[in-house]
TIMI-464002 format. One record per residue: residue in one letter; x, y, z of N, C-alpha, C in turn. Coordinates in steps of 0.2 Angstrom, whole numbers, plus 2048, in hexadecimal, padded with zeros to 3 digits. Last residue first. Example, Ala and Ser with C-alpha at 12.3 -4.5 7.8 and 13.67 -1.06 7.14 Angstrom:
2
resn | n.u | n.v | n.w | ca.u | ca.v | ca.w | c.u | c.v | c.w
s | 840 | 7F5 | 823 | 844 | 7FB | 824 | 840 | 800 | 827
a | 842 | 7E4 | 827 | 83E | 7EA | 827 | 842 | 7F0 | 827
END
This chain:
204
resn | n.u | n.v | n.w | ca.u | ca.v | ca.w | c.u | c.v | c.w
c | 7CE | 8E9 | 84F | 7C8 | 8EE | 850 | 7C4 | 8EE | 849
h | 7D9 | 8E2 | 84F | 7D2 | 8DE | 850 | 7CD | 8E3 | 850
k | 7E4 | 8EA | 84D | 7E2 | 8E5 | 847 | 7DB | 8E2 | 848
f | 7E4 | 8F0 | 859 | 7E2 | 8F4 | 853 | 7E0 | 8F0 | 84D
n | 7E9 | 8E7 | 861 | 7E3 | 8E9 | 862 | 7E0 | 8ED | 85C
t | 7F6 | 8E6 | 85B | 7F2 | 8E0 | 85B | 7EB | 8E2 | 85C
m | 7FB | 8F3 | 85F | 7FB | 8F1 | 858 | 7F6 | 8EB | 857
s | 7FC | 8F2 | 86C | 7F7 | 8F6 | 86A | 7F6 | 8F5 | 862
k | 806 | 8E8 | 86D | 7FF | 8E6 | 870 | 7FA | 8EB | 86D
k | 811 | 8EE | 869 | 80E | 8E8 | 865 | 807 | 8E7 | 867
g | 811 | 900 | 86A | 812 | 8F9 | 86C | 80F | 8F4 | 868
e | 819 | 90C | 860 | 813 | 909 | 862 | 814 | 902 | 864
v | 821 | 91B | 862 | 822 | 914 | 862 | 81C | 911 | 864
t | 826 | 929 | 858 | 820 | 926 | 85C | 821 | 91E | 85C
l | 830 | 937 | 858 | 830 | 930 | 858 | 82A | 92D | 85C
k | 831 | 946 | 850 | 82E | 942 | 855 | 82E | 93B | 854
a | 83F | 951 | 84E | 839 | 94D | 84B | 837 | 949 | 851
s | 848 | 960 | 84A | 846 | 95B | 84E | 840 | 957 | 84B
c | 857 | 969 | 847 | 851 | 967 | 845 | 84F | 961 | 849
t | 862 | 978 | 848 | 85F | 972 | 84B | 859 | 970 | 848
y | 871 | 981 | 846 | 86B | 97F | 843 | 868 | 978 | 847
e | 87D | 985 | 848 | 878 | 989 | 84B | 871 | 986 | 849
g | 884 | 975 | 848 | 886 | 97C | 849 | 880 | 980 | 84C
v | 877 | 96B | 849 | 87D | 96C | 844 | 87F | 974 | 844
q | 86E | 960 | 852 | 871 | 967 | 852 | 877 | 967 | 84E
v | 85F | 957 | 851 | 866 | 957 | 84F | 868 | 95F | 84F
s | 853 | 94E | 85C | 855 | 954 | 858 | 85D | 953 | 856
y | 844 | 946 | 860 | 84B | 946 | 85F | 84D | 94C | 85B
t | 837 | 944 | 86C | 83A | 948 | 867 | 841 | 948 | 867
g | 831 | 933 | 86E | 832 | 93A | 870 | 835 | 93E | 86B
a | 834 | 922 | 873 | 830 | 927 | 870 | 831 | 92E | 873
d | 83A | 91A | 87B | 83E | 91D | 876 | 83A | 922 | 873
d | 831 | 912 | 883 | 834 | 919 | 886 | 839 | 91C | 881
l | 82F | 907 | 87A | 82A | 90C | 87B | 82D | 913 | 87E
a | 83E | 904 | 871 | 83A | 903 | 876 | 835 | 909 | 877
v | 847 | 8FD | 863 | 844 | 903 | 866 | 83E | 901 | 86B
q | 852 | 8F5 | 85E | 84D | 8F2 | 863 | 84A | 8F8 | 867
q | 85D | 902 | 85A | 85C | 8FB | 85A | 857 | 8F9 | 860
m | 85E | 910 | 851 | 85C | 90E | 858 | 85A | 906 | 857
i | 869 | 91B | 849 | 865 | 915 | 849 | 864 | 912 | 850
l | 86A | 92A | 841 | 86A | 927 | 848 | 866 | 921 | 847
k | 874 | 932 | 835 | 86F | 92E | 837 | 870 | 92B | 83E
r | 878 | 93D | 827 | 879 | 93B | 82E | 873 | 937 | 831
y | 881 | 941 | 819 | 87B | 93D | 81C | 87D | 93B | 823
c | 88C | 946 | 813 | 887 | 94A | 816 | 881 | 947 | 819
g | 895 | 937 | 816 | 895 | 93E | 812 | 891 | 943 | 816
e | 88E | 930 | 822 | 890 | 92E | 81C | 88F | 934 | 817
s | 88D | 92C | 833 | 88E | 931 | 82E | 891 | 92E | 828
c | 883 | 925 | 841 | 887 | 924 | 83B | 888 | 92B | 837
i | 881 | 91E | 850 | 881 | 925 | 84D | 886 | 924 | 847
e | 876 | 913 | 858 | 87C | 914 | 854 | 87B | 91A | 850
f | 871 | 90D | 867 | 871 | 913 | 863 | 877 | 913 | 85F
r | 873 | 902 | 86E | 86C | 903 | 86B | 86C | 909 | 867
e | 880 | 902 | 873 | 87D | 8FC | 86F | 877 | 8FD | 86C
s | 884 | 913 | 86E | 883 | 90E | 872 | 881 | 907 | 86F
p | 888 | 924 | 86C | 888 | 91E | 869 | 888 | 918 | 86F
l | 87D | 930 | 874 | 884 | 92D | 873 | 883 | 926 | 870
i | 873 | 93E | 874 | 873 | 937 | 873 | 87A | 935 | 871
v | 86F | 94A | 881 | 873 | 948 | 87B | 873 | 940 | 87A
n | 85F | 950 | 885 | 864 | 94B | 887 | 868 | 949 | 880
s | 853 | 956 | 883 | 859 | 95A | 884 | 860 | 956 | 886
g | 84D | 94C | 877 | 84B | 951 | 87C | 851 | 956 | 87D
k | 85B | 944 | 872 | 854 | 943 | 874 | 851 | 947 | 879
y | 866 | 94A | 865 | 863 | 94B | 86C | 85C | 947 | 86C
w | 876 | 94A | 85D | 86F | 947 | 85E | 86D | 948 | 865
r | 880 | 955 | 855 | 87E | 952 | 85B | 877 | 950 | 85B
i | 88E | 956 | 849 | 887 | 957 | 84B | 886 | 953 | 852
s | 89A | 95D | 83E | 898 | 959 | 844 | 891 | 95B | 846
c | 89F | 95E | 82D | 89C | 961 | 833 | 89A | 95B | 838
r | 8A3 | 959 | 821 | 8A8 | 959 | 827 | 8A5 | 95B | 82D
p | 899 | 95A | 818 | 89B | 953 | 81A | 89F | 953 | 820
n | 88D | 966 | 819 | 894 | 965 | 819 | 896 | 95E | 81B
s | 87F | 966 | 81A | 882 | 969 | 814 | 88A | 968 | 813
v | 876 | 957 | 81E | 879 | 95D | 820 | 87D | 960 | 81A
t | 867 | 94E | 820 | 86D | 94F | 81C | 86F | 956 | 81E
c | 861 | 940 | 82C | 861 | 947 | 829 | 867 | 948 | 824
d | 858 | 934 | 834 | 85D | 936 | 830 | 85C | 93D | 82D
l | 854 | 926 | 83E | 853 | 92D | 83D | 859 | 930 | 839
l | 84E | 916 | 83E | 853 | 91A | 83B | 851 | 921 | 83B
v | 84C | 907 | 848 | 849 | 90E | 846 | 84F | 912 | 843
r | 846 | 8F7 | 84A | 84C | 8FB | 849 | 849 | 902 | 846
t | 83B | 8F2 | 857 | 83D | 8F2 | 850 | 843 | 8F7 | 850
k | 835 | 8F2 | 863 | 83A | 8ED | 862 | 83C | 8EC | 85B
e | 825 | 8FA | 85E | 82A | 8F8 | 863 | 82E | 8F2 | 861
l | 825 | 902 | 84E | 822 | 8FD | 853 | 828 | 8FB | 858
a | 825 | 914 | 84B | 828 | 90D | 84B | 824 | 908 | 850
t | 824 | 922 | 842 | 821 | 91E | 846 | 823 | 917 | 845
t | 82C | 932 | 841 | 82C | 92B | 83F | 828 | 927 | 844
d | 82F | 942 | 839 | 82C | 93E | 83E | 82B | 937 | 83C
e | 840 | 945 | 833 | 839 | 945 | 832 | 836 | 941 | 837
l | 84D | 952 | 832 | 84A | 94C | 835 | 843 | 94B | 833
p | 851 | 95B | 823 | 850 | 95A | 82A | 84D | 953 | 82C
k | 85E | 95E | 818 | 858 | 959 | 818 | 857 | 958 | 820
v | 867 | 967 | 81B | 864 | 967 | 814 | 85E | 963 | 814
i | 86D | 972 | 827 | 869 | 96B | 826 | 865 | 96C | 820
n | 87D | 97A | 826 | 876 | 97A | 827 | 873 | 973 | 826
v | 88C | 983 | 827 | 889 | 97D | 828 | 881 | 97D | 829
p | 897 | 98B | 81B | 891 | 98C | 820 | 88E | 985 | 821
l | 8A8 | 985 | 81A | 8A1 | 987 | 817 | 89C | 987 | 81C
e | 8B5 | 98E | 823 | 8B1 | 988 | 822 | 8AA | 98A | 81F
e | 8C2 | 997 | 81B | 8BC | 997 | 81F | 8B7 | 991 | 81E
v | 8D3 | 998 | 81C | 8CD | 994 | 818 | 8C7 | 994 | 81D
e | 8E0 | 9A1 | 818 | 8DB | 9A0 | 81D | 8D5 | 99D | 819
l | 8F1 | 9A2 | 817 | 8EB | 99F | 814 | 8E6 | 99E | 819
r | 8FD | 9AF | 816 | 8F9 | 9AB | 81A | 8F3 | 9A8 | 816
a | 90F | 9B0 | 811 | 908 | 9B2 | 811 | 903 | 9AD | 815
v | 91F | 9B4 | 80D | 91B | 9B1 | 811 | 914 | 9B4 | 811
s | 92E | 9B2 | 804 | 928 | 9B6 | 805 | 923 | 9B1 | 808
e | 940 | 9B3 | 803 | 93A | 9AF | 804 | 934 | 9B4 | 805
v | 951 | 9B0 | 7FE | 94C | 9B4 | 7FE | 945 | 9B0 | 800
h | 95C | 9A8 | 7FB | 95C | 9AB | 801 | 956 | 9B0 | 802
r | 955 | 99C | 7F2 | 95B | 99E | 7F4 | 95A | 9A1 | 7FB
t | 944 | 99E | 7F4 | 949 | 99C | 7EF | 94F | 9A0 | 7F1
v | 934 | 99A | 7FB | 93B | 99B | 7FC | 93F | 999 | 7F6
f | 924 | 99E | 801 | 928 | 99D | 7FB | 92F | 99E | 7FD
k | 918 | 998 | 80C | 91E | 99C | 80B | 922 | 999 | 805
i | 909 | 99A | 816 | 90C | 998 | 80F | 912 | 99C | 80E
e | 902 | 995 | 825 | 907 | 999 | 822 | 909 | 996 | 81B
g | 8F0 | 990 | 824 | 8F7 | 991 | 827 | 8FB | 995 | 823
s | 8E3 | 985 | 820 | 8E5 | 98B | 822 | 8EC | 98B | 825
d | 8DF | 978 | 81D | 8E4 | 97A | 819 | 8E7 | 981 | 81B
e | 8D4 | 976 | 825 | 8DA | 973 | 828 | 8E0 | 975 | 823
a | 8C9 | 979 | 81C | 8CB | 97E | 822 | 8D2 | 97C | 825
k | 8CF | 976 | 80B | 8CB | 975 | 811 | 8CD | 979 | 817
v | 8CF | 979 | 7FA | 8D2 | 97A | 800 | 8CD | 978 | 806
n | 8CF | 976 | 7EB | 8CA | 974 | 7F0 | 8CD | 974 | 7F7
c | 8E1 | 978 | 7E8 | 8DA | 977 | 7E6 | 8D5 | 974 | 7EB
m | 8ED | 983 | 7E7 | 8EA | 97E | 7EC | 8E3 | 97D | 7EA
l | 8FB | 988 | 7DF | 8F4 | 987 | 7DE | 8F2 | 981 | 7E3
l | 908 | 993 | 7DD | 906 | 98D | 7E1 | 8FE | 98D | 7E1
f | 915 | 999 | 7D2 | 90E | 998 | 7D4 | 90D | 992 | 7D8
h | 920 | 9A6 | 7CE | 91F | 99F | 7D1 | 918 | 99F | 7D4
k | 928 | 9AF | 7C1 | 922 | 9AE | 7C6 | 922 | 9A6 | 7C8
t | 932 | 9B0 | 7B8 | 934 | 9B2 | 7BF | 92E | 9B1 | 7C4
g | 92D | 9A3 | 7AF | 932 | 9A8 | 7AF | 934 | 9AA | 7B6
e | 922 | 99B | 7B8 | 922 | 99E | 7B1 | 927 | 9A4 | 7B1
q | 91F | 98C | 7C0 | 923 | 992 | 7BF | 923 | 994 | 7B8
r | 914 | 983 | 7CC | 917 | 984 | 7C5 | 91B | 98B | 7C5
i | 90B | 977 | 7D4 | 911 | 97C | 7D5 | 913 | 97D | 7CE
k | 8FC | 972 | 7DC | 900 | 973 | 7D6 | 905 | 978 | 7D7
i | 8F2 | 966 | 7E4 | 8F7 | 96C | 7E5 | 8FC | 96C | 7DF
t | 8EB | 95B | 7E2 | 8E7 | 962 | 7E3 | 8EC | 967 | 7E5
s | 8F3 | 951 | 7DF | 8EE | 952 | 7DB | 8EA | 958 | 7DC
t | 903 | 95A | 7E3 | 8FE | 954 | 7E4 | 8F9 | 955 | 7DF
p | 913 | 960 | 7E7 | 90D | 95F | 7E3 | 909 | 959 | 7E4
q | 917 | 964 | 7F8 | 918 | 960 | 7F2 | 912 | 960 | 7EE
i | 91E | 970 | 803 | 918 | 96E | 7FF | 91A | 96A | 7F9
r | 926 | 96E | 812 | 927 | 96F | 80B | 920 | 96C | 808
e | 921 | 976 | 821 | 922 | 970 | 81D | 921 | 971 | 816
g | 91D | 982 | 826 | 924 | 980 | 827 | 926 | 979 | 824
n | 910 | 985 | 822 | 912 | 984 | 829 | 919 | 981 | 82A
k | 915 | 980 | 813 | 90F | 982 | 817 | 911 | 980 | 81E
y | 920 | 986 | 805 | 91F | 983 | 80C | 918 | 985 | 80F
w | 929 | 984 | 7F6 | 923 | 986 | 7FA | 922 | 982 | 800
e | 938 | 989 | 7EE | 934 | 984 | 7F2 | 92E | 988 | 7F5
g | 93E | 98C | 7DD | 93D | 98E | 7E4 | 939 | 988 | 7E7
q | 94A | 98F | 7D0 | 945 | 98B | 7D4 | 944 | 98E | 7DB
l | 94B | 99B | 7C4 | 94E | 999 | 7CA | 949 | 996 | 7CE
d | 947 | 9A1 | 7B8 | 949 | 99A | 7B8 | 94C | 998 | 7BE
e | 94C | 9B2 | 7BB | 948 | 9AD | 7B8 | 94B | 9A6 | 7B9
v | 94C | 9BD | 7C9 | 950 | 9B9 | 7C5 | 94B | 9B3 | 7C2
s | 943 | 9C4 | 7D1 | 947 | 9C8 | 7CC | 94B | 9C4 | 7C8
i | 933 | 9BC | 7D4 | 939 | 9BE | 7D6 | 93D | 9C1 | 7D0
e | 922 | 9BB | 7DA | 927 | 9BD | 7D5 | 92D | 9BF | 7D7
c | 916 | 9B0 | 7DF | 91C | 9B3 | 7E1 | 920 | 9B5 | 7DB
v | 905 | 9AC | 7E3 | 90A | 9AE | 7DD | 910 | 9B2 | 7E1
f | 8F9 | 9A0 | 7E7 | 8FE | 9A4 | 7E9 | 903 | 9A5 | 7E3
v | 8E8 | 99C | 7E8 | 8EE | 99D | 7E3 | 8F3 | 9A2 | 7E6
a | 8DC | 990 | 7EC | 8E1 | 995 | 7EF | 8E7 | 996 | 7EA
n | 8CB | 98C | 7E8 | 8D2 | 98B | 7E7 | 8D6 | 991 | 7E9
q | 8BE | 986 | 7F4 | 8C1 | 98A | 7EE | 8C8 | 989 | 7ED
d | 8BB | 97E | 7FE | 8BA | 97B | 7F7 | 8BB | 980 | 7F2
e | 8B9 | 98B | 80A | 8BA | 984 | 808 | 8B8 | 982 | 801
q | 8BD | 99C | 806 | 8B8 | 997 | 809 | 8BB | 990 | 806
i | 8CB | 9A6 | 809 | 8C6 | 9A4 | 805 | 8C2 | 99E | 809
d | 8D8 | 9B1 | 808 | 8D3 | 9AF | 80D | 8CD | 9AD | 808
v | 8E9 | 9B3 | 807 | 8E3 | 9B0 | 803 | 8DE | 9AE | 809
d | 8F6 | 9BF | 806 | 8F2 | 9BB | 80A | 8EC | 9B9 | 806
q | 903 | 9BE | 7F9 | 8FD | 9C2 | 7FC | 8F9 | 9BD | 800
l | 914 | 9BF | 7F6 | 90E | 9BB | 7F7 | 909 | 9BF | 7FB
r | 91C | 9CC | 7ED | 91B | 9C8 | 7F3 | 914 | 9C4 | 7F3
k | 925 | 9CF | 7DF | 91E | 9CF | 7E1 | 91D | 9CA | 7E7
l | 933 | 9CF | 7E0 | 930 | 9D5 | 7DC | 928 | 9D5 | 7DE
i | 940 | 9CB | 7EA | 939 | 9CA | 7E9 | 936 | 9D0 | 7E6
l | 950 | 9C9 | 7E2 | 94B | 9CD | 7E6 | 944 | 9CA | 7E5
l | 960 | 9C8 | 7DE | 95A | 9C4 | 7DF | 956 | 9C7 | 7E4
e | 96C | 9CF | 7DE | 967 | 9D1 | 7D9 | 960 | 9CD | 7DA
r | 974 | 9C8 | 7E7 | 972 | 9CF | 7E9 | 96C | 9D1 | 7E4
q | 977 | 9BD | 7DF | 973 | 9BC | 7E5 | 970 | 9C3 | 7E7
t | 97F | 9C3 | 7D5 | 979 | 9C0 | 7D3 | 974 | 9BF | 7D9
e | 98A | 9C7 | 7DD | 986 | 9CC | 7DA | 97F | 9CA | 7D8
k | 98F | 9BB | 7E1 | 98C | 9BF | 7E6 | 988 | 9C5 | 7E3
i | 993 | 9B6 | 7D4 | 98E | 9B3 | 7D8 | 98B | 9B7 | 7DD
t | 99D | 9C0 | 7D2 | 997 | 9BF | 7CD | 991 | 9BC | 7D0
n | 9A6 | 9BD | 7DB | 9A3 | 9C4 | 7DC | 99D | 9C4 | 7D7
v | 9AA | 9B0 | 7D7 | 9A7 | 9B1 | 7DE | 9A3 | 9B8 | 7DE
i | 9B0 | 9B4 | 7CB | 9AA | 9AF | 7CB | 9A6 | 9B0 | 7D1
w | 9BA | 9BC | 7CF | 9B5 | 9BF | 7CB | 9AF | 9BB | 7CB
m | 9C2 | 9B3 | 7D6 | 9BF | 9B8 | 7DA | 9B9 | 9BC | 7D6
g | 9C6 | 9AB | 7CC | 9C2 | 9A8 | 7D1 | 9BF | 9AE | 7D5
a | 9CE | 9B4 | 7C5 | 9C8 | 9B1 | 7C2 | 9C3 | 9AF | 7C7
v | 9D8 | 9B6 | 7CE | 9D4 | 9BC | 7CC | 9CD | 9B9 | 7C9
v | 9DE | 9AA | 7CF | 9DB | 9AD | 7D5 | 9D6 | 9B2 | 7D3
m | 9E3 | 9A9 | 7C2 | 9DD | 9A4 | 7C4 | 9DA | 9A7 | 7CA
END
């Protein structure tokens, strides 16, 4: 019995020594919204493994697929984002393989620029533009001054749509307004007409 037990132990140890990484993970460098595929091949068939990202175990989701074909193990990450960048690791028993995932943000630009607007004093004014990336941040300016949200200025983002809403616009709100998105800038002129001037215009 002791001999048989020793034979079993030796067999297990021999199997463990034969477990090798035949094909290691390769670094992946892609842009946002593309798919990242990692493949690791080991020397033993039908042996389960685990995937990790930055030390945390990866679980299958609607955008993350994990599968195995014999000695090959696959990790598919769909529509990756910049925040998905990090260390990817495959582990099975005592062996592991590590690679890097680098996701480059999509270039940002202005798809639909601001347009010149004329408004009547004490009315509501909307300035809007469309950007190429819904996750990009922008800055609004009047002249060289940054516009911050307040009771009169509302800054909204809806997907790629960006808008600046001005409540009860005043005559001194007239001027040049601009949007900065990364390296891109667009501007438009806001003209505010007083009610008195509009009344005089009607009587001409």
